[in-house]
N, C-alpha and C positions, 0 to 999 in steps of 0.2 A: 508941559509932559514933552519929554524929550525919547524920541523913537532913535536907535540907532544899533549900531554894534555890541554896543555894550549889554544894551538892555534887551535884543532878540534874538541874543544866542546864536552869536557871531552871523548874522545875516543882515541885510538891507529888506526893507517892506517893499512888497512886491504888492500885496491887496488884501484886503480883509473880504472873505465869503459868509455870507448868512447862510443855514443851512437849518431849515426851521425856528426853532427858538435858540439855535446857537451861531457863536461866530468864530471862524477859523482864520488865523491870523498866517498866511503866506509870505514867506521871505527868500531872497534867494542869498544864496554862498558863491559868491563871482570868484571864478579862481584865472584870473587873466593871464597867468602861465600855463596854465592846461587847462583849458575851456572845455574841455570833454571831462573833467571832472567837477565844474561847475553842478552846485544842485540845489533841492529848496530843501526848505525846514517849513511843517505845518503845525500847529501848535494851536487849541483853544485858548480862546480870547476872553475876556470878561473887562468889565470894566466897574472899579467899587470905588465908591470917593472921588472921583477925577483920576483915578491912577488903574492903569494898565495892570494888567495881571493875564501872564500867560505860565500853563501851566506844560514842561515837558512832558510829552506821554509817546507810548511809543504802538500804540495802536488805541482808535476811535471806534464804540459801538454807535452804530445807526440804529435811528427810531424805524418801525417796521414801512410807515409813510416815503422813506428815502431809500429805500430798496428798489 
């Protein structure tokens, strides 16, 4: 499995956060020329048949146990 810029939507992997029964991919978008414009991407993450699947989304729903 290759993880990097082309497979992580222009980010480099930072960590994977388990939240209940969900996994969240956190990656950073480094901007060396304008550090203040660097940021993070967060996407739901799953694995299927040894393949990593990230689905871009604009919002997340939290279960009541995590509010």
